[in-house]
C-alpha positions as CSV (number, residue, x, y, z in Angstrom):
1,X,113.1,16.1,101.9
2,X,113.9,16.8,105.5
3,X,111.2,18.4,107.7
4,X,112.0,22.1,108.5
5,X,112.8,22.8,112.2
6,X,111.7,25.8,113.6
7,X,114.2,27.6,115.7
8,X,112.9,29.9,118.7
9,X,115.0,32.7,120.4
10,X,116.2,31.4,123.6
11,X,113.7,33.7,125.5
12,X,110.8,31.9,123.9
13,X,111.8,28.6,125.6
14,X,110.7,27.4,128.9
15,X,114.2,26.2,130.3
16,X,115.5,29.9,129.8
17,X,112.8,31.2,132.4
18,X,113.2,28.4,134.6
19,X,116.8,28.8,134.6
20,X,116.2,32.5,135.4
21,X,114.1,31.6,138.3
22,X,116.6,29.0,139.5
23,X,119.3,31.8,139.4
24,X,117.1,34.0,141.2
25,X,116.8,31.6,144.0
26,X,120.7,31.3,144.1
27,X,121.3,34.6,143.8
28,X,119.1,35.9,146.8
29,X,120.0,32.7,148.9
30,X,123.9,34.0,148.6
31,X,122.9,37.6,149.2
32,X,121.2,36.5,152.3
33,X,124.6,35.5,153.5
34,X,126.3,38.6,153.0
35,X,125.8,41.4,155.4
36,X,126.6,44.1,152.9
37,X,123.9,42.9,150.8
38,X,121.6,42.7,153.6
39,X,122.2,46.1,154.4
40,X,121.9,47.4,151.0
41,X,118.3,46.1,150.8
42,X,117.6,47.4,154.3
43,X,118.4,51.0,153.0
44,X,116.5,50.6,149.8
45,X,113.4,49.7,152.0
46,X,114.0,52.7,154.0
47,X,114.4,54.9,151.0
48,X,111.3,53.8,148.9
49,X,108.7,52.9,151.8
50,X,107.2,56.5,152.0
51,X,106.5,56.8,148.4
52,X,105.2,53.2,148.1
53,X,102.8,53.8,150.9
54,X,101.8,57.0,149.4
55,X,101.2,55.5,146.1
56,X,98.2,53.1,147.4
57,X,97.4,54.8,150.6
58,X,94.6,57.1,148.7
59,X,92.5,54.1,147.6
60,X,89.6,53.4,149.6
61,X,89.9,49.8,149.2
62,X,92.8,46.9,149.3
63,X,94.9,47.4,146.1
64,X,97.0,44.6,146.9
65,X,94.2,42.0,147.7
66,X,92.7,43.0,144.0
67,X,96.3,42.5,142.8
68,X,96.3,38.8,144.2
69,X,92.9,38.1,142.7
70,X,94.0,39.2,139.4
71,X,97.2,37.2,139.5
72,X,95.5,34.2,140.8
73,X,92.8,34.5,138.1
74,X,95.5,34.9,135.4
75,X,97.4,31.8,136.6
76,X,94.2,29.9,136.4
77,X,93.5,31.1,133.1
78,X,97.2,30.0,131.9
79,X,96.6,26.5,133.3
80,X,93.4,26.2,131.6
81,X,94.7,27.3,128.3
82,X,97.8,25.1,128.8
83,X,95.3,21.9,128.3
84,X,95.0,23.0,124.6
85,X,98.3,21.2,123.1
86,X,99.1,24.0,120.8
87,X,98.9,26.6,123.5
88,X,101.0,24.5,126.3
89,X,104.4,25.8,125.6
90,X,103.5,29.5,125.3
91,X,101.4,29.3,128.5
92,X,104.1,27.7,130.4
93,X,106.5,30.6,129.3
94,X,104.0,33.2,130.6
95,X,103.5,31.6,133.8
96,X,107.4,31.3,134.3
97,X,107.5,34.8,133.3
98,X,105.1,35.8,135.7
99,X,106.8,33.9,138.5
100,X,110.0,35.6,138.1
101,X,108.7,39.1,138.1
102,X,106.7,38.2,141.2
103,X,109.7,36.5,143.0
104,X,112.3,39.3,142.1
105,X,109.7,42.0,143.3
106,X,109.0,40.3,146.4
107,X,112.7,39.7,147.3
108,X,113.7,43.2,146.4
109,X,111.0,45.1,148.2
110,X,110.6,42.7,151.3
111,X,112.0,39.2,151.4
112,X,115.8,40.3,151.9
113,X,114.3,42.1,155.3
114,X,114.1,38.8,157.0
115,X,117.6,38.5,157.4
116,X,118.4,41.7,159.0
117,X,120.3,41.9,162.3
118,X,117.9,40.6,165.1
119,X,116.4,42.8,167.6
120,X,117.5,40.8,170.4
121,X,121.4,41.6,169.3
122,X,120.5,45.0,170.6
123,X,119.3,44.0,174.1
124,X,121.2,42.9,177.2
125,X,121.3,39.0,177.2
126,X,118.7,37.7,179.7
127,X,117.9,34.0,180.5
128,X,114.3,33.2,180.6
129,X,113.3,32.3,184.1
130,X,109.9,31.2,185.0
131,X,109.8,33.1,188.2
132,X,110.2,36.4,186.1
133,X,107.7,35.3,183.6
134,X,105.1,35.0,186.5
135,X,105.9,38.2,187.9
136,X,105.6,40.1,184.5
137,X,102.2,38.0,184.0
138,X,100.7,39.2,187.2
139,X,101.8,43.0,186.3
140,X,100.1,42.7,183.1
141,X,97.1,41.1,184.5
142,X,96.7,44.3,187.0
143,X,97.3,46.5,184.1
144,X,94.9,44.8,181.9
145,X,92.3,45.2,184.6
146,X,93.0,49.0,185.0
147,X,93.1,49.6,181.2
148,X,89.8,47.7,180.8
149,X,88.0,50.2,183.0
150,X,88.8,53.0,180.6
151,X,87.3,51.4,177.2
152,X,84.0,51.3,175.9
153,X,81.6,48.3,175.9
154,X,79.1,47.0,173.4
155,X,75.5,46.1,174.6
156,X,76.9,42.6,175.7
157,X,79.4,44.2,178.0
158,X,82.3,43.3,175.6
159,X,85.0,45.7,174.6
160,X,84.2,47.8,171.8
161,X,86.6,50.1,169.7
162,X,85.7,53.7,170.3
163,X,87.6,55.3,167.1
164,X,89.5,53.2,164.6
165,X,91.1,56.1,162.9
166,X,92.4,57.6,166.1
167,X,94.0,54.4,166.8
168,X,95.8,54.1,163.4
169,X,97.3,57.8,164.1
170,X,98.3,57.1,167.3
171,X,100.3,54.0,166.0
172,X,101.8,55.9,163.4
173,X,103.0,58.9,165.9
174,X,104.3,56.4,168.4
175,X,106.4,54.6,166.0
176,X,108.7,57.7,165.8
177,X,109.0,57.7,169.3
178,X,110.7,54.3,169.8
179,X,113.7,54.0,171.9
180,X,116.4,55.2,169.2
181,X,119.0,52.2,170.5
182,X,116.5,49.8,169.3
183,X,115.2,51.4,166.4
184,X,116.8,53.7,163.5
185,X,113.7,53.2,161.0
186,X,111.3,56.1,160.5
187,X,107.8,56.2,160.1
188,X,106.6,58.3,157.0
189,X,103.1,58.6,159.1
190,X,101.0,57.4,156.0
191,X,97.9,55.6,157.0
192,X,97.9,52.6,154.6
193,X,96.2,50.2,156.9
194,X,92.9,48.8,155.3
195,X,90.4,46.0,156.1
196,X,91.2,42.9,153.9
197,X,88.7,42.0,151.2
198,X,89.3,38.4,152.3
199,X,87.9,38.7,155.7
200,X,85.3,36.2,155.4
201,X,88.0,33.6,154.5
202,X,90.7,34.9,157.2
203,X,88.4,34.2,159.9
204,X,88.4,30.4,159.2
205,X,92.2,30.6,158.6
206,X,93.5,31.9,162.1
207,X,95.2,35.0,160.3
208,X,94.6,38.1,161.7
209,X,96.4,40.1,159.2
210,X,99.1,40.6,156.8
211,X,101.4,42.9,155.0
212,X,101.4,43.2,151.3
213,X,104.9,43.7,149.9
214,X,103.8,44.6,146.4
215,X,101.4,47.5,147.7
216,X,103.0,48.2,151.2
217,X,99.6,47.8,152.6
218,X,98.8,46.6,156.1
219,X,95.8,44.6,156.0
220,X,93.6,43.4,158.8
221,X,90.5,41.1,159.4
222,X,87.7,43.6,160.2
223,X,85.6,40.9,161.4
224,X,87.9,40.1,164.3
225,X,86.5,40.5,168.2
226,X,87.8,44.1,169.1
227,X,90.3,42.8,171.4
228,X,92.5,41.9,168.5
229,X,92.1,44.6,166.3
230,X,94.2,47.5,167.6
231,X,97.4,45.4,168.5
232,X,97.1,43.6,165.0
233,X,96.9,46.9,163.2
234,X,100.3,47.9,165.5
235,X,101.9,44.6,164.4
236,X,101.1,45.0,160.7
237,X,102.3,48.7,160.9
238,X,105.6,47.6,162.3
239,X,106.1,45.5,159.1
240,X,105.5,48.7,157.0
241,X,108.1,50.3,159.3
242,X,110.6,47.6,158.0
243,X,110.4,44.8,160.5
244,X,110.1,41.7,158.8
245,X,110.1,38.9,161.4
246,X,106.6,38.3,163.0
247,X,107.9,38.2,166.6
248,X,109.9,41.4,166.1
249,X,106.8,43.0,164.7
250,X,105.1,41.9,167.9
251,X,107.7,43.5,170.0
252,X,107.5,46.8,168.2
253,X,103.9,46.6,168.4
254,X,104.1,46.1,172.0
255,X,106.4,49.0,172.5
256,X,104.3,51.2,170.4
257,X,100.9,50.3,172.4
258,X,102.1,49.4,176.0
259,X,101.8,52.9,177.4
260,X,99.8,54.6,174.6
261,X,97.3,57.6,175.4
262,X,95.0,55.6,173.4
263,X,93.1,53.5,175.8
264,X,91.8,51.1,173.1
265,X,95.2,50.5,171.8
266,X,96.9,50.3,175.4
267,X,94.1,47.6,176.7
268,X,94.5,45.4,173.1
269,X,98.4,45.4,173.6
270,X,98.6,44.7,177.4
271,X,96.1,41.9,176.8
272,X,98.1,40.4,173.8
273,X,101.1,40.6,176.1
274,X,99.2,38.8,179.0
275,X,97.9,36.2,176.6
276,X,101.2,35.4,175.2
277,X,103.0,35.2,178.8
278,X,100.0,32.6,179.8
279,X,100.4,30.6,176.6
280,X,104.2,30.2,177.3
281,X,103.5,29.4,181.1
282,X,100.6,27.0,180.4
283,X,103.4,24.4,179.5
284,X,105.2,24.7,182.5
285,X,102.8,25.8,185.0
286,X,99.3,25.0,184.1
287,X,97.7,25.7,187.6
288,X,99.3,29.1,187.7
289,X,97.7,30.0,184.5
290,X,94.5,28.9,185.8
291,X,94.5,30.9,188.8
292,X,95.6,33.8,186.6
293,X,92.4,33.4,184.1
294,X,90.2,33.1,187.4
295,X,91.5,36.8,188.4
296,X,90.4,38.2,185.0
297,X,88.1,41.2,185.8
298,X,84.5,40.7,184.7
299,X,85.0,42.8,181.4
300,X,88.1,40.7,180.7
301,X,86.3,37.4,181.0
302,X,83.5,38.8,178.7
303,X,86.2,39.7,176.1
304,X,87.9,36.2,176.7
305,X,84.6,34.3,176.1
306,X,83.9,36.6,172.7
307,X,87.5,35.4,171.5
308,X,86.6,31.8,172.2
309,X,83.4,31.9,170.6
310,X,84.9,33.5,167.6
311,X,87.1,30.8,167.3
312,X,85.0,28.0,168.1
313,X,82.5,29.4,165.2
314,X,85.3,29.5,162.6
315,X,87.4,26.4,163.4
316,X,88.1,23.9,160.8
317,X,90.4,22.4,158.0
318,X,91.4,25.9,156.6
319,X,92.7,27.0,160.0
320,X,94.8,23.8,160.2
321,X,95.9,24.2,156.6
322,X,97.0,27.7,157.0
323,X,98.3,27.3,160.5
324,X,100.7,24.4,158.8
325,X,101.6,26.5,155.6
326,X,102.5,29.8,157.6
327,X,104.6,27.6,160.0
328,X,106.6,26.4,156.9
329,X,106.9,29.9,155.7
330,X,108.3,31.4,159.0
331,X,110.7,28.6,159.2
332,X,111.8,29.1,155.6
333,X,112.7,32.6,156.5
334,X,114.7,31.7,159.4
335,X,112.0,32.6,161.9
336,X,110.3,30.5,164.9
337,X,107.0,28.6,164.0
338,X,103.7,30.3,163.9
339,X,102.9,28.7,167.4
340,X,105.7,29.5,169.5
341,X,106.0,33.0,171.5
342,X,109.6,32.2,172.6
343,X,111.4,35.0,170.7
344,X,108.7,37.5,171.8
345,X,108.8,36.5,175.4
346,X,112.7,36.7,175.1
347,X,112.8,40.3,173.8
348,X,110.0,41.2,176.2
349,X,111.8,39.7,179.3
350,X,115.3,41.5,178.1
351,X,113.3,44.8,177.7
352,X,111.3,44.7,180.9
353,X,114.6,43.6,182.9
354,X,116.5,46.5,182.1
355,X,114.7,49.7,183.4
356,X,117.3,52.2,182.2
357,X,116.5,51.2,178.6
358,X,112.9,52.0,178.7
């Protein structure tokens, strides 16, 4: 007598869900090469971002972080369950179903924005010249010195943020005053910037902040030295505006904060630009960089030491690991690696060298 063979519906088979996931990879890869498809997802993001942010802004904690914790916990549970032979096939199917849902949601709400028309295409072409970078460095050195005199200090004489909520409000308002020839995106002016629940871990990874595409929340590490925080908020909020590329978010953050009436945001932004220029110049003219560092004001010297102490305290394998994985992620989305500032510097020089565009 022949043994009865159980026949399952196709959707209860691993290869079905693996095939769906592979089909998604191919679909979005093809879509990323089609201008019309990219424009569609860009328009969709613009239409949905207001209600998406409103939905989660009212929660006093990071909903996205809780979501990540639940997803990771569920995946660990499925792995443990799959050890049991009877449960293995079912748990694999559940895992593949979850991955399909997460990947689809990510690409629809965020991933396709990495393929938008680059901002550099909307600025006059400009060759990067070392002499101009040095001139700009000295300009921002002087600007930082002036701005540093206007901010508050803690008991150790280190820059201390006066009012974080005021910074967030200023960022959202300034986003709607960006140059029209560069930006057609509108800020809903909804405060959905929140401290990450993973701040303790983040301090050891080198990650300052991140955007959560599932909840549209802009997360930041609240344990960072104060010099980092205002510009990090501006950067992450640029993602909420619809700029996916990291260096373009830096550039939008720069436009938002460079002439801000909020002294904390202005200083943090100008200080970020100065450090970016010095980082780029360090490979070509180390002596110039040393001279500039020696000309930091006393307050800036204290701020720089606070940053160096923070980095030294939290350096380790986690930073190396996350730096490497972030570098791979950026490159997989047609961006430069995490350790280069050249695209941001390119945008900065193009903009700064064209006065009539400002």
